[in-house]
C-alpha positions as CSV (number, residue, x, y, z in Angstrom):
1,M,17.5,127.8,178.8
2,R,18.3,129.4,175.4
3,K,21.1,126.9,174.8
4,K,18.9,123.8,174.8
5,P,17.6,124.4,171.3
6,E,21.2,124.7,170.1
7,V,22.0,121.4,171.7
8,K,19.0,119.9,170.2
9,T,19.9,121.3,166.8
10,V,23.5,119.9,167.0
11,S,22.2,116.6,168.0
12,K,19.7,116.6,165.1
13,K,22.5,117.6,162.7
14,I,24.7,114.8,163.9
15,N,21.9,112.3,163.6
16,I,21.1,113.3,160.0
17,S,24.8,113.0,159.0
18,K,25.1,109.7,160.8
19,L,22.0,108.4,159.0
20,Y,23.4,109.6,155.6
21,A,26.6,107.7,156.3
22,R,24.7,104.6,157.3
23,L,22.6,104.7,154.1
24,A,25.8,105.2,152.0
25,K,27.3,102.1,153.5
26,K,24.2,100.1,152.9
27,L,23.3,101.2,149.4
28,K,27.0,101.8,148.1
29,R,26.0,104.7,145.9
30,D,25.2,108.4,146.0
31,I,22.4,109.1,148.4
32,R,19.4,110.8,146.9
33,M,16.9,113.0,148.6
34,Q,14.3,110.3,148.1
35,D,16.5,107.9,150.1
36,L,16.5,110.4,153.0
37,Q,12.8,111.1,152.8
38,D,12.1,107.3,152.9
39,A,14.1,107.3,156.2
40,G,12.1,110.2,157.6
41,I,14.5,113.1,156.8
42,T,12.7,115.9,154.8
43,K,14.2,118.3,152.3
44,D,13.4,121.2,154.6
45,M,15.5,119.5,157.4
46,V,18.4,119.0,155.2
47,T,18.2,122.7,153.9
48,H,17.9,124.0,157.5
49,H,20.8,122.1,159.0
50,F,23.2,121.8,156.0
51,G,22.1,124.2,153.3
52,S,22.0,121.6,150.6
53,L,22.4,117.8,150.0
54,T,25.9,118.4,148.7
55,S,26.9,120.1,152.0
56,L,25.4,117.2,153.9
57,E,27.4,114.7,151.9
58,K,30.7,116.6,152.6
59,V,30.0,116.7,156.3
60,A,29.1,112.9,156.4
61,R,32.2,112.0,154.4
62,S,34.5,114.0,156.7
63,Q,32.9,112.5,159.9
64,Y,32.4,108.9,158.7
65,P,34.8,108.3,155.8
66,G,34.7,104.5,156.4
67,S,31.0,104.4,155.5
68,F,31.6,105.4,151.9
69,F,32.6,103.0,149.1
70,D,34.0,105.9,147.1
71,V,36.3,108.9,147.5
72,T,36.2,112.3,145.9
73,V,38.6,112.7,143.0
74,D,39.5,116.2,144.2
75,S,40.9,114.5,147.4
76,L,43.3,112.6,145.1
77,Y,44.4,115.7,143.3
78,S,47.8,116.9,144.6
79,P,51.2,117.9,143.3
80,K,52.5,114.4,144.2
81,A,49.6,112.7,142.3
82,I,50.5,114.8,139.1
83,A,54.2,114.1,139.6
84,D,53.4,110.3,139.9
85,L,51.3,110.4,136.7
86,R,54.0,112.1,134.7
87,Q,56.6,109.7,136.0
88,E,54.4,106.7,135.1
89,V,53.9,108.0,131.6
90,A,57.6,108.7,131.1
91,T,58.8,105.4,132.2
92,S,56.3,103.1,130.6
93,K,55.8,101.8,127.0
94,R,52.6,99.9,127.5
95,F,49.4,101.2,129.1
96,V,45.9,99.9,130.0
97,V,43.6,102.9,129.8
98,T,40.1,102.6,131.2
99,T,37.4,104.8,132.7
100,A,35.8,105.0,136.3
101,V,32.3,106.3,136.3
102,N,31.7,108.4,139.4
103,G,29.2,107.0,141.8
104,C,29.7,103.5,140.4
105,E,31.5,100.6,142.1
106,V,34.6,99.1,140.6
107,H,34.4,95.5,139.2
108,P,36.9,93.9,141.6
109,R,37.8,90.9,139.5
110,F,38.3,92.9,136.3
111,L,40.6,95.2,138.2
112,A,42.5,92.2,139.5
113,S,42.8,90.8,136.0
114,I,44.1,94.1,134.7
115,K,46.7,94.1,137.5
116,N,47.7,90.6,136.5
117,Y,48.0,91.7,132.9
118,C,50.2,94.7,133.9
119,K,52.4,92.4,135.9
120,Q,52.8,89.9,133.0
121,N,53.4,92.6,130.3
122,D,55.1,95.4,132.2
123,A,52.2,97.7,131.6
124,S,50.8,100.7,133.5
125,L,47.1,101.1,134.4
126,L,45.8,104.6,133.8
127,I,42.2,105.6,134.8
128,L,40.1,108.4,133.2
129,V,37.0,109.7,135.0
130,A,33.5,110.1,133.5
131,S,30.5,111.7,135.1
132,D,26.9,110.6,135.5
133,P,25.2,114.0,135.7
134,A,22.1,112.5,137.4
135,A,24.2,111.0,140.2
136,S,26.9,113.6,140.7
137,R,26.4,116.7,142.9
138,D,30.0,117.7,142.6
139,K,30.8,120.4,140.2
140,E,34.3,119.1,139.6
141,W,35.3,115.5,139.3
142,G,32.8,113.7,141.6
143,T,33.7,110.5,143.2
144,I,35.3,107.2,142.3
145,S,35.5,103.8,144.0
146,S,37.8,103.8,146.9
147,K,39.3,100.7,145.5
148,L,40.9,102.9,142.9
149,K,42.4,105.5,145.2
150,D,45.9,104.0,145.0
151,E,45.8,103.7,141.2
152,T,47.0,106.3,138.7
153,I,44.1,108.6,137.9
154,V,44.5,110.8,134.9
155,I,43.7,114.3,136.3
156,E,45.5,116.4,133.7
157,D,45.7,116.1,129.9
158,T,48.4,113.7,129.3
159,R,50.5,113.0,126.2
160,L,51.7,109.4,125.7
161,N,53.7,110.5,122.6
162,S,53.5,113.3,120.1
163,N,50.5,111.6,118.5
164,V,48.5,110.1,121.3
165,F,46.7,112.1,124.1
166,L,44.6,111.2,127.1
167,S,42.0,113.9,127.4
168,T,40.3,115.0,130.7
169,I,37.5,116.8,128.8
170,K,34.4,116.2,131.0
171,L,32.1,113.8,129.2
172,S,28.8,112.4,130.5
173,A,28.8,108.6,130.9
174,K,25.4,108.8,129.2
175,H,26.4,110.4,125.9
176,I,24.8,108.4,123.1
177,D,27.9,109.0,121.0
178,P,30.8,110.3,123.1
179,T,32.8,111.5,120.1
180,T,30.1,114.0,118.9
181,G,31.6,117.4,118.2
182,L,35.2,116.3,119.0
183,G,36.5,115.6,115.5
184,R,38.0,118.9,115.0
185,I,40.1,118.5,118.1
186,G,41.5,115.2,116.8
187,Q,42.0,116.8,113.4
188,R,44.4,119.3,114.7
189,N,46.1,117.6,117.6
190,G,46.3,113.8,117.0
191,T,44.7,110.7,118.4
192,F,42.6,111.3,121.5
193,I,41.4,108.9,124.1
194,Y,38.4,110.0,126.1
195,A,36.7,108.8,129.3
196,S,33.5,106.9,128.6
197,P,31.9,103.5,129.6
198,K,31.2,103.0,125.9
199,Q,33.8,101.7,123.5
200,R,33.8,104.0,120.4
201,L,36.3,104.3,117.7
202,K,36.1,107.0,114.9
203,A,38.8,107.9,112.5
204,V,39.5,111.5,111.5
205,P,41.2,111.8,108.0
206,V,43.8,114.5,108.2
207,S,46.2,114.2,105.4
208,N,46.7,112.9,101.8
209,S,49.7,110.8,102.9
210,T,49.8,110.2,106.7
211,L,47.7,107.9,108.9
212,P,44.4,109.2,110.3
213,H,43.9,110.4,113.8
214,F,41.5,108.5,116.0
215,M,38.9,109.4,118.6
216,M,38.4,106.6,120.9
217,T,36.7,105.8,124.2
218,T,37.8,103.1,126.6
219,G,34.9,101.2,128.2
220,A,34.8,101.1,132.0
221,I,36.4,99.4,135.0
222,T,33.3,100.2,137.0
223,V,29.9,98.3,137.0
224,G,27.1,100.3,135.3
225,N,24.7,101.8,137.8
226,Y,22.7,104.7,136.3
227,K,19.5,104.5,138.2
228,S,17.8,107.8,138.8
229,D,14.7,109.1,140.6
230,M,14.3,111.9,138.0
231,Y,11.7,110.9,135.3
232,M,13.6,112.6,132.4
233,S,16.9,110.8,133.4
234,Q,15.4,107.3,133.3
235,R,15.4,107.1,129.5
236,T,19.2,108.0,129.3
237,A,19.8,105.7,132.3
238,Y,18.2,102.7,130.5
239,I,20.3,103.4,127.4
240,A,23.5,103.8,129.4
241,E,23.0,100.5,131.1
242,H,22.5,98.8,127.8
243,D,25.6,100.4,126.2
244,H,27.9,100.0,129.2
245,V,31.0,98.0,128.4
246,L,33.4,96.6,131.0
247,G,36.6,97.3,129.0
248,A,39.8,99.2,128.3
249,I,42.3,100.1,125.6
250,V,45.8,98.7,125.5
251,V,48.1,101.4,124.1
252,E,51.7,100.5,123.1
253,I,54.2,103.3,122.4
254,V,56.8,102.4,119.8
255,D,58.6,105.9,119.7
256,D,57.6,109.5,119.8
257,K,55.3,109.1,116.7
258,R,54.3,105.5,116.3
259,Y,51.9,103.6,118.5
260,H,49.6,100.6,118.6
261,F,46.2,100.3,120.2
262,R,43.6,97.6,120.7
263,Q,40.4,97.0,122.7
264,I,39.8,94.6,125.5
265,Q,36.4,93.7,127.0
266,S,35.8,91.9,130.3
267,D,33.2,89.2,130.8
268,S,31.0,89.0,133.9
269,K,33.7,87.2,135.9
270,G,36.3,89.9,135.1
271,A,38.4,87.9,132.6
272,F,39.5,89.3,129.2
273,Y,41.5,88.4,126.1
274,D,44.5,90.1,124.5
275,L,46.3,88.6,121.5
276,G,45.0,85.1,122.1
277,V,45.7,85.0,125.9
278,R,42.9,85.0,128.5
279,Y,43.7,87.0,131.6
280,T,42.0,86.3,135.0
281,P,43.0,87.7,138.4
282,S,45.4,84.8,138.9
283,E,46.1,83.2,135.5
284,C,47.0,83.9,131.9
285,V,46.1,81.1,129.5
286,K,46.4,80.8,125.7
287,V,43.0,80.5,124.1
288,Q,42.2,79.9,120.4
289,P,40.1,82.8,119.0
290,E,36.8,81.8,117.4
291,A,37.7,83.9,114.2
292,F,40.0,86.4,112.6
293,V,38.2,88.8,110.3
294,L,40.8,90.3,107.9
295,G,40.6,93.8,106.6
296,D,39.4,93.9,103.0
297,W,41.8,91.6,101.1
298,H,41.8,92.7,97.4
299,A,43.9,89.9,95.9
300,G,46.6,91.4,93.7
301,E,46.4,94.7,95.5
302,T,47.2,93.3,99.0
303,D,49.9,95.2,100.9
304,P,52.8,92.8,101.7
305,G,53.3,94.4,105.1
306,A,49.7,93.9,106.1
307,K,49.6,90.4,104.7
308,K,52.7,89.5,106.8
309,A,51.2,91.1,109.9
310,W,47.9,89.1,109.5
311,F,49.8,85.9,108.9
312,D,51.9,86.6,112.0
313,V,48.8,87.2,114.1
314,S,47.3,84.0,112.8
315,K,50.4,81.9,113.6
316,L,50.5,83.4,117.1
317,T,46.8,83.0,118.0
318,K,45.7,80.1,115.7
319,P,42.1,81.2,115.0
320,K,39.5,78.6,114.2
321,R,38.4,80.4,111.1
322,I,39.6,83.4,109.0
323,L,37.0,85.5,107.2
324,L,37.8,87.4,103.9
325,H,36.0,90.5,102.7
326,D,36.6,91.7,99.2
327,A,38.8,88.7,98.6
328,F,38.6,89.4,94.8
329,D,39.6,92.9,93.7
330,G,38.4,92.9,90.1
331,I,41.1,95.1,88.8
332,S,41.2,93.2,85.5
333,I,37.5,93.9,84.7
334,N,36.7,97.0,86.8
335,H,33.7,98.7,85.3
336,H,34.7,101.9,87.0
337,E,37.8,102.2,84.9
338,R,36.2,101.2,81.6
339,N,36.7,104.5,79.9
340,Y,40.1,105.4,81.3
341,K,42.2,104.4,78.3
342,L,45.5,105.5,79.6
343,L,45.0,103.8,83.0
344,K,44.0,100.6,81.2
345,A,47.2,100.9,79.1
346,K,49.2,101.1,82.3
347,R,47.3,98.1,83.7
348,A,48.2,96.2,80.5
349,E,51.9,96.9,80.9
350,N,51.6,95.6,84.5
351,N,49.8,92.4,83.4
352,Q,46.8,93.5,85.4
353,L,44.1,93.1,82.8
354,S,44.2,89.3,82.7
355,L,41.2,87.8,84.5
356,Q,42.8,84.4,84.6
357,N,45.9,85.8,86.2
358,E,43.8,87.7,88.8
359,L,41.9,84.6,89.7
360,S,45.1,82.6,90.0
361,I,46.4,85.2,92.5
362,L,43.2,84.9,94.5
363,S,43.4,81.1,94.5
364,S,47.0,81.2,95.6
365,D,46.1,83.6,98.5
366,I,43.3,81.5,99.7
367,Q,45.5,78.4,99.6
368,E,48.1,80.3,101.8
369,I,45.4,81.4,104.2
370,A,43.8,78.0,104.5
371,E,47.1,76.7,105.9
372,L,46.7,79.0,108.9
373,T,43.3,77.9,110.0
374,D,40.6,75.2,110.1
375,E,38.2,77.1,107.9
376,V,38.2,80.0,105.4
377,I,34.9,82.0,105.0
378,V,34.6,84.2,101.9
379,V,32.1,86.9,102.6
380,K,30.2,88.0,99.5
381,S,31.3,91.6,98.9
382,N,30.8,94.4,96.3
383,H,34.2,93.8,94.6
384,D,33.3,90.1,94.1
385,Q,30.2,91.3,92.3
386,F,32.4,93.2,89.7
387,L,32.7,89.8,88.1
388,E,29.0,89.1,88.0
389,R,28.3,92.5,86.5
390,Y,31.0,92.0,83.9
391,L,29.4,88.8,82.9
392,Q,25.8,90.0,83.1
393,E,26.6,92.9,80.8
394,A,28.5,90.8,78.5
395,K,31.5,93.1,78.4
396,Y,33.7,90.2,77.5
397,V,32.4,90.4,74.0
398,D,34.8,93.4,73.5
399,D,37.5,91.9,75.7
400,P,39.5,89.4,73.6
401,Q,42.1,88.9,76.4
402,N,39.5,87.5,78.8
403,H,36.9,86.2,76.3
404,R,37.5,82.5,76.7
405,I,37.4,82.3,80.5
406,A,34.5,84.7,80.6
407,L,32.5,82.4,78.4
408,Q,33.0,79.5,80.9
409,L,32.1,81.7,83.7
410,A,29.0,83.1,82.0
411,L,27.7,79.5,81.6
412,Q,28.0,79.1,85.4
413,V,25.9,82.3,86.0
414,L,23.2,80.8,83.6
415,D,23.2,77.7,85.7
416,G,22.7,79.7,88.8
417,N,26.2,79.2,90.2
418,D,28.7,81.7,91.8
419,P,31.3,82.3,89.0
420,L,34.0,83.4,91.5
421,K,33.5,80.3,93.6
422,Y,33.6,78.2,90.4
423,A,36.8,79.8,89.1
424,V,38.7,79.5,92.3
425,N,37.5,76.0,93.1
426,K,38.6,74.9,89.5
427,V,42.1,76.1,90.3
428,L,42.1,74.5,93.8
429,D,41.0,71.1,92.4
430,S,44.6,70.0,92.6
431,D,44.5,70.8,96.4
432,L,41.3,69.1,97.6
433,K,42.3,69.6,101.2
434,T,42.3,73.4,100.8
435,K,39.1,73.4,98.7
436,S,37.2,71.5,101.5
437,K,38.2,74.2,104.0
438,V,36.7,77.1,102.0
439,R,33.1,78.2,102.5
440,W,31.5,80.8,100.2
441,L,28.7,82.9,101.6
442,S,26.0,84.3,99.4
443,I,24.9,87.9,99.6
444,D,22.0,87.2,102.0
445,N,23.7,84.5,104.1
446,D,23.5,85.1,107.9
447,Y,26.8,83.9,109.5
448,R,27.0,84.5,113.2
449,I,30.0,83.9,115.5
450,E,29.3,84.0,119.2
451,G,26.1,85.9,118.4
452,I,27.9,88.5,116.1
453,Q,26.7,88.9,112.6
454,C,29.7,88.3,110.3
455,G,28.0,87.4,107.1
456,A,27.5,91.0,105.8
457,H,30.2,92.9,103.9
458,G,28.9,96.3,104.9
459,H,28.1,97.8,101.4
460,L,24.4,97.2,101.7
461,G,22.0,98.8,104.2
462,A,18.4,97.8,104.9
463,N,15.9,97.8,102.1
464,G,18.4,98.4,99.3
465,S,20.1,101.5,100.9
466,R,23.7,102.1,101.0
467,G,25.7,100.6,103.9
468,S,27.3,102.5,106.8
469,I,28.4,101.7,110.3
470,E,25.0,103.2,111.5
471,A,23.2,101.0,109.1
472,M,25.1,97.9,110.3
473,E,24.1,98.7,113.9
474,T,20.5,99.2,113.0
475,A,20.3,96.0,110.9
476,Y,22.4,93.6,112.9
477,G,23.3,95.1,116.3
478,S,26.5,93.2,117.1
479,S,28.4,92.7,113.8
480,V,31.8,92.8,112.2
481,T,31.8,94.1,108.7
482,G,34.2,95.6,106.1
483,H,33.9,97.7,103.0
484,S,34.9,101.2,104.3
485,H,38.6,100.4,104.6
486,T,38.4,102.4,107.9
487,P,38.3,100.7,111.3
488,Q,35.3,101.8,113.3
489,I,33.3,100.9,116.5
490,L,29.8,102.2,117.1
491,R,28.5,100.3,120.1
492,G,28.0,96.7,118.9
493,A,28.8,97.4,115.3
494,W,32.5,97.0,114.5
495,C,34.2,97.5,111.1
496,V,37.6,96.3,110.0
497,G,39.9,98.4,107.8
498,T,41.7,97.2,104.8
499,S,44.6,94.9,103.7
500,S,45.1,96.6,100.5
501,Y,47.7,99.3,99.7
502,L,46.6,102.5,101.5
503,K,46.7,104.5,98.3
504,L,45.0,103.2,95.3
505,D,44.0,104.9,92.1
506,Y,40.6,105.8,93.4
507,N,41.1,107.1,96.8
508,K,42.5,110.6,96.3
509,G,42.9,113.2,98.9
510,A,42.6,112.9,102.7
511,S,42.1,109.3,103.8
512,S,41.0,107.4,106.9
513,W,42.1,104.0,105.6
514,L,44.1,101.8,107.9
515,H,45.4,98.2,107.8
516,S,43.0,96.7,110.6
517,S,41.6,93.3,111.3
518,C,39.4,91.9,114.2
519,L,39.9,88.9,116.4
520,I,36.7,87.4,117.9
521,Y,37.1,85.4,121.1
522,P,34.9,82.9,122.9
523,G,32.0,84.7,124.5
524,G,31.9,87.4,121.8
525,S,34.6,89.8,123.0
526,R,36.5,91.5,120.1
527,Q,39.7,93.2,119.4
528,L,40.9,95.3,116.4
529,I,44.5,94.6,115.5
530,N,46.0,97.5,113.5
531,C,49.1,97.1,111.3
532,I,51.1,100.4,111.0
533,D,54.2,100.5,108.8
534,G,54.2,96.6,108.8
535,E,54.1,96.4,112.7
536,W,51.1,95.4,114.7
537,R,52.4,95.3,118.3
538,L,55.2,96.5,120.5
539,E,58.1,94.1,120.3
540,D,60.3,94.4,123.4
541,K,61.9,92.5,126.1
542,T,59.3,93.4,128.7
543,R,56.6,91.1,127.4
544,K,56.8,87.7,129.0
545,K,56.7,84.5,126.9
546,T,53.3,83.7,125.6
547,P,51.8,80.9,127.7
548,K,51.4,77.5,125.9
């Protein structure tokens, strides 16, 4: 007679675990206590039979593994898995690095598109893991979609070369800024890639003469699902859903020190772009980018290596339009250098104090760029305004070298015209085809491409404040700006770097400058292209011929 309660208890326990598995199969997510209560299972019943909800989950997973869409990452952790990861890294030069958020289902078509990309470009897929604290009951790695169980999961800190690391530091998928507090790690040890469903890029200046280190997060291969029954988690869940990006980072290893990286983002159908090619689960088709936003140009101070790189990218991808920030440098009339007599003497020796000569260089550059695209957009920038300030303050009165041309331009200002536009167009009069391709934006022009604000340079914030990446996000949401000479991504706000020399007379000390420009594709996905030592991608025999 005493055994009957035990039989009844065992039967009840089996029924609860079976119900848990049935709910998991139906809902395809972590089962919460509320789900069980809705099905008639109380918290006391779970505590009595299993001790905790976590223990119940473990029992159900062991008894009914086919009912779960995900697997525990710990179950994938083995000496063989570590050996396979190390072997993959040792034998590959090109990687697609993305994040799986635990408790979230994989986007099957995005995964298939990445697999197609890897096949076409001899690349390896590496998957980091991020946690949603409200959904994860596991103190370690949590779970990831079972569709990823045969992929290479990064389960230990992994070095791609001496300057690029994949970090397994445990980050919340709901971090507002996943790089917060991590700058000093990158400062010491190199560029770090972290797990997050957001795409974030932040530079860490580390030296007076070497390139900056970067902190970057990947975007996710999983679909955002941050719903929570907990009241205090619902705010962060809402924000996390808004900021979730289906995306990854392509990392190319040149040698032990040099590397390239660029972002990819998937559309709702799982397709994405890389270097002007659209990848789907079954195809790779060349597609013309909507725009190529160049790093701040600074005519006369443009780095030849960066210029060649951007021209090569343009010839490869054939963007519909090219945008110029800080097209004019203003070195000949720079008010910041007005009282630096020896520097101005040096400028004179190098023929850099002739405004006419500087405008001719800019006109020549615009003519060259116009040959690469259908339209050139000149974004009004702070260096362009050097000329307007020079004229407004009548500094040409004491500048005999530039007096004549300045008088002509001053009349244009009096008539309400843009003196820089007038000067360049006057030179381009002999090339009417080029002149018709060039559009000059005013300081307050909105210019949107695929919903992305591209008409702001980045030097002005709201209501007369100074510009910053945070100010651009607040003012415009999705945007591509310039000005800082440092590539950055903060959610929808993107910033290009520079095309100028990385060391000029005014940026002394540690620098975060980098040659970096941005491709904008149909649908609004974006990709920063970085030029390092004149190179902007891995050139090797593994890359298949670009489709026509």
